[in-house]
C-alpha positions as CSV (number, residue, x, y, z in Angstrom):
1,X,0.0,0.0,0.0
2,X,1.3,3.4,-0.9
3,X,0.8,5.9,1.9
4,X,-0.3,9.2,0.6
5,X,-1.3,10.9,3.8
6,X,-0.1,10.8,7.4
7,X,-3.4,9.2,8.5
8,X,-2.9,6.4,6.0
9,X,-0.3,5.0,8.4
10,X,-3.1,4.4,10.9
11,X,-4.9,2.2,8.5
12,X,-1.8,0.1,7.8
13,X,-1.2,-0.4,11.6
14,X,-4.8,-1.2,12.3
15,X,-4.5,-4.0,9.7
16,X,-1.7,-5.7,11.6
17,X,-2.6,-8.7,13.7
18,X,0.4,-8.2,16.0
19,X,0.7,-4.7,17.4
20,X,4.1,-3.1,18.1
21,X,4.8,-2.5,21.8
22,X,5.5,1.2,22.8
23,X,7.2,2.1,26.0
24,X,7.1,5.7,27.3
25,X,10.1,7.0,29.2
26,X,8.7,8.8,32.3
27,X,5.1,9.1,31.3
28,X,4.1,11.7,33.9
29,X,2.5,14.3,31.6
30,X,-1.0,14.5,30.2
31,X,0.0,15.3,26.6
32,X,2.1,12.1,26.3
33,X,-0.6,9.9,27.9
34,X,-3.3,11.5,25.8
35,X,-1.4,10.6,22.6
36,X,-0.6,7.1,23.8
37,X,-4.2,6.6,24.9
38,X,-5.5,7.5,21.5
39,X,-2.9,5.2,19.8
40,X,-4.0,2.3,22.0
41,X,-7.7,3.0,21.5
42,X,-7.2,3.2,17.7
43,X,-5.4,-0.2,17.7
44,X,-2.1,1.2,16.6
45,X,0.1,-0.1,19.4
46,X,0.2,-1.7,22.8
47,X,1.7,0.6,25.5
48,X,3.8,0.5,28.7
49,X,4.1,3.7,30.8
50,X,7.2,4.0,32.9
51,X,6.6,6.6,35.6
52,X,5.0,7.5,38.9
53,X,2.0,5.2,39.2
54,X,0.0,7.6,41.4
55,X,0.6,10.5,38.9
56,X,-0.4,8.3,36.0
57,X,-3.5,7.1,37.7
58,X,-4.5,10.7,38.5
59,X,-4.0,11.9,34.9
60,X,-6.0,8.9,33.6
61,X,-8.8,9.6,36.1
62,X,-9.0,13.3,35.3
63,X,-9.2,12.7,31.6
64,X,-11.3,9.5,31.4
65,X,-8.5,7.2,30.1
66,X,-8.9,3.5,30.7
67,X,-5.8,2.8,32.8
68,X,-6.3,-1.0,32.3
69,X,-5.3,-0.5,28.7
70,X,-1.7,0.2,29.8
71,X,1.0,-1.7,31.5
72,X,2.5,0.5,34.2
73,X,6.1,0.3,35.5
74,X,6.5,2.4,38.6
75,X,9.4,4.8,38.7
76,X,9.4,8.2,40.5
77,X,12.7,9.5,39.1
78,X,12.9,10.9,35.5
79,X,16.5,9.7,34.8
80,X,15.8,6.2,36.1
81,X,12.5,6.3,34.2
82,X,14.3,6.8,30.9
83,X,16.9,4.2,31.8
84,X,14.1,1.7,32.7
85,X,12.3,2.3,29.4
86,X,15.5,1.6,27.5
87,X,16.1,-1.5,29.6
88,X,12.7,-2.8,28.6
89,X,13.6,-2.4,24.9
90,X,16.9,-4.2,25.5
91,X,15.1,-7.0,27.2
92,X,12.8,-7.5,24.2
93,X,9.7,-6.3,26.2
94,X,9.0,-3.3,23.8
95,X,9.6,-2.4,20.2
96,X,9.4,1.4,20.1
97,X,10.6,4.1,22.6
98,X,8.9,7.5,23.3
99,X,10.0,10.5,25.4
100,X,7.7,11.5,28.2
101,X,8.2,14.1,30.9
102,X,12.0,13.8,30.8
103,X,14.5,16.3,29.4
104,X,15.9,15.6,26.0
105,X,19.4,15.4,27.5
106,X,18.4,12.6,29.9
107,X,16.4,10.8,27.3
108,X,19.3,10.9,24.8
109,X,21.8,9.9,27.5
110,X,19.8,6.7,28.2
111,X,19.7,5.9,24.5
112,X,23.4,6.6,23.9
113,X,24.8,4.9,27.1
114,X,27.6,2.7,25.8
115,X,26.9,-0.2,28.1
116,X,23.1,0.0,28.6
117,X,21.9,2.0,25.7
118,X,20.5,1.3,22.3
119,X,23.2,2.5,19.9
120,X,25.7,0.2,18.3
121,X,29.4,1.4,17.9
122,X,29.8,4.0,15.1
123,X,26.1,4.3,14.5
124,X,24.8,7.7,13.4
125,X,21.7,9.0,15.2
126,X,19.5,11.3,13.1
127,X,16.0,12.8,13.1
128,X,13.6,12.0,10.3
129,X,10.3,13.8,9.7
130,X,7.5,12.7,7.4
131,X,5.7,15.9,6.4
132,X,2.3,16.4,4.7
133,X,2.5,19.9,3.2
134,X,-0.7,21.4,1.7
135,X,1.2,23.0,-1.1
136,X,3.0,19.8,-2.2
137,X,1.6,16.9,-4.1
138,X,2.8,14.1,-1.9
139,X,4.5,13.3,1.4
140,X,8.0,14.6,2.0
141,X,10.6,12.8,4.1
142,X,13.0,15.4,5.6
143,X,16.2,15.2,7.6
144,X,18.0,16.4,9.7
145,X,16.1,19.1,11.6
146,X,17.0,18.4,15.2
147,X,20.1,16.3,16.0
148,X,23.2,16.8,13.8
149,X,24.3,20.5,13.6
150,X,26.5,20.1,10.5
151,X,26.6,16.6,9.1
152,X,29.8,15.4,7.4
153,X,29.9,13.1,4.4
154,X,29.6,10.0,6.5
155,X,26.7,11.3,8.4
156,X,24.9,12.5,5.2
157,X,25.3,9.0,3.8
158,X,23.6,7.6,6.9
159,X,20.9,10.2,6.7
160,X,20.2,9.3,3.0
161,X,19.8,5.7,4.1
162,X,17.3,6.6,6.8
163,X,15.1,8.9,4.7
164,X,15.0,6.3,1.9
165,X,14.2,3.5,4.3
166,X,11.3,5.6,5.6
167,X,10.2,6.4,2.1
168,X,10.1,2.8,1.1
169,X,8.0,2.0,4.2
170,X,5.6,4.6,2.8
171,X,5.4,2.5,-0.4
172,X,7.9,4.3,-2.6
173,X,9.9,1.7,-4.4
174,X,12.7,4.1,-5.7
175,X,12.8,7.2,-3.5
176,X,14.0,10.4,-5.1
177,X,16.4,12.3,-2.9
178,X,17.3,15.9,-3.2
179,X,20.5,17.1,-1.6
180,X,19.6,20.6,-0.7
181,X,22.1,23.4,-1.2
182,X,22.0,27.1,-2.1
183,X,22.5,26.4,-5.8
184,X,22.7,23.7,-8.4
185,X,26.3,24.7,-9.2
186,X,29.2,22.8,-7.6
187,X,31.2,25.6,-5.8
188,X,34.4,24.4,-4.1
189,X,34.0,27.0,-1.3
190,X,30.5,25.9,-0.5
191,X,30.8,22.5,1.2
192,X,27.1,21.6,0.8
193,X,27.5,21.7,-3.0
194,X,30.6,19.6,-2.9
195,X,29.1,16.9,-0.6
196,X,25.9,16.8,-2.6
197,X,27.9,16.2,-5.9
198,X,29.9,13.4,-4.3
199,X,26.8,11.7,-2.9
200,X,25.0,12.0,-6.3
201,X,28.1,10.4,-8.0
202,X,28.2,7.6,-5.4
203,X,24.5,6.9,-6.2
204,X,25.3,6.9,-9.9
205,X,28.1,4.3,-9.4
206,X,25.9,2.0,-7.3
207,X,27.3,2.8,-3.8
208,X,23.8,4.0,-2.7
209,X,21.5,1.6,-4.5
210,X,17.7,1.5,-4.6
211,X,17.2,5.3,-4.9
212,X,17.9,8.3,-7.0
213,X,20.2,11.0,-5.4
214,X,20.4,14.4,-7.1
215,X,22.5,17.3,-6.0
216,X,23.4,19.9,-5.4
217,X,19.8,21.2,-5.7
218,X,18.2,24.4,-4.4
219,X,14.9,23.9,-2.6
220,X,12.8,25.5,-5.2
221,X,14.1,23.2,-7.9
222,X,13.5,20.1,-5.7
223,X,9.8,20.8,-5.0
224,X,8.6,23.0,-7.9
225,X,8.5,21.7,-11.5
226,X,8.1,25.2,-12.9
227,X,11.3,26.4,-11.1
228,X,13.1,23.3,-12.4
229,X,12.0,24.1,-16.0
230,X,13.0,27.7,-15.8
231,X,16.4,26.8,-14.5
232,X,16.7,24.0,-17.1
233,X,17.3,21.4,-14.4
234,X,16.6,18.0,-16.1
235,X,16.3,15.3,-13.5
236,X,13.6,12.9,-12.3
237,X,14.1,14.4,-8.8
238,X,13.5,18.0,-9.9
239,X,10.0,19.2,-8.8
240,X,9.2,15.7,-7.6
241,X,11.5,14.9,-4.7
242,X,10.4,12.4,-2.1
243,X,13.2,13.1,0.3
244,X,15.0,16.4,1.3
245,X,18.4,16.1,2.9
246,X,19.4,19.5,4.4
247,X,23.1,20.6,4.6
248,X,22.8,21.6,8.3
249,X,20.5,21.8,11.2
250,X,19.7,25.5,10.8
251,X,18.3,25.2,7.3
252,X,16.4,22.0,8.1
253,X,14.9,23.4,11.3
254,X,13.7,26.6,9.7
255,X,12.1,24.5,6.9
256,X,10.4,22.3,9.5
257,X,9.0,25.2,11.6
258,X,8.0,27.3,8.7
259,X,5.9,24.5,7.3
260,X,4.3,23.6,10.6
261,X,3.7,27.1,12.0
262,X,2.9,29.1,8.8
263,X,1.9,26.5,6.2
264,X,-0.3,24.1,8.2
265,X,1.8,21.0,7.6
266,X,1.0,17.8,9.4
267,X,3.9,15.6,10.4
268,X,5.3,12.7,12.4
269,X,9.0,12.4,13.4
270,X,11.3,9.8,14.8
271,X,14.9,9.3,15.8
272,X,16.7,6.7,13.6
273,X,20.0,4.9,14.0
274,X,19.4,3.3,17.3
275,X,18.2,-0.3,17.6
276,X,14.6,0.8,17.6
277,X,12.8,3.9,16.3
278,X,12.4,6.5,19.0
279,X,9.9,9.3,19.4
280,X,11.5,12.6,20.5
281,X,8.7,15.0,20.9
282,X,9.3,18.8,21.0
283,X,7.7,20.8,23.8
284,X,5.9,22.7,21.0
285,X,4.4,19.5,19.5
286,X,0.7,19.1,19.8
287,X,-1.1,15.8,20.6
288,X,-1.8,15.1,16.9
289,X,1.9,15.3,16.1
290,X,2.8,13.0,18.9
291,X,0.2,10.5,17.7
292,X,1.5,10.7,14.2
293,X,5.0,10.2,15.5
294,X,4.0,7.1,17.5
295,X,2.4,5.7,14.3
296,X,5.5,6.4,12.2
297,X,7.7,4.8,14.7
298,X,5.5,1.7,14.8
299,X,5.5,1.6,11.0
300,X,9.3,1.7,10.9
301,X,9.8,-0.9,13.7
302,X,11.3,-4.1,12.3
């Protein structure tokens, strides 16, 4: 099934006989519990809440959530809550991780812990967003907008693999990847154009199979066929990109927030590169975005 809208992911998950198991790291906040309660009620996942049992009971009682739908693991400390959630993943008791009322630093520390975490040696952790933009004709898979400040060539290679893996889960057989830069020209003094050209050539020579990588490519050319025609950019990616890989966090983050705050985009986002997909919600994310992110993580879970 080709997924054309974020909500199509829900239908795919509902059709599965075996639900993925979500664990929430320190689920002591109403927003996280509301999103998880909806996900469970819709049949998207099964859920374990790691947190203070009394706080969780109170939140469920105040909001009318059926607490019997959750498995609860009692933990009153946020750091230990994150560590316990990661331990459940390592023990095979859960398939997907989600951040609750714990700081991003503590959440990431639990994931990245060399002895008890979820990251294999030399793995690259990156943030991948699936975005439904009203002005674009299909879903976009975007990276990195939250984790890697200025990815090098090795990290960009990993990011390409993550966005194309995501695109294939959405039903796209051969994802079209645009390496975003300020221009289509290769300029030795502009590193983003140099890296993009190298990665496009690697794809051409079979080092990045199963996809089409084009770059350097300005954003307008990647998403607007008319701009591509005016600039005489002849490529299957031009005006029809499935995936956008940004040269740095600043440009990716501005794109993300412009689309969500000014253009009404809907989205789901996950961390990739660890042993399981992980939901890293922003404080500014609404319940719908958290629910979409849970669904995306479950879709990506092996």
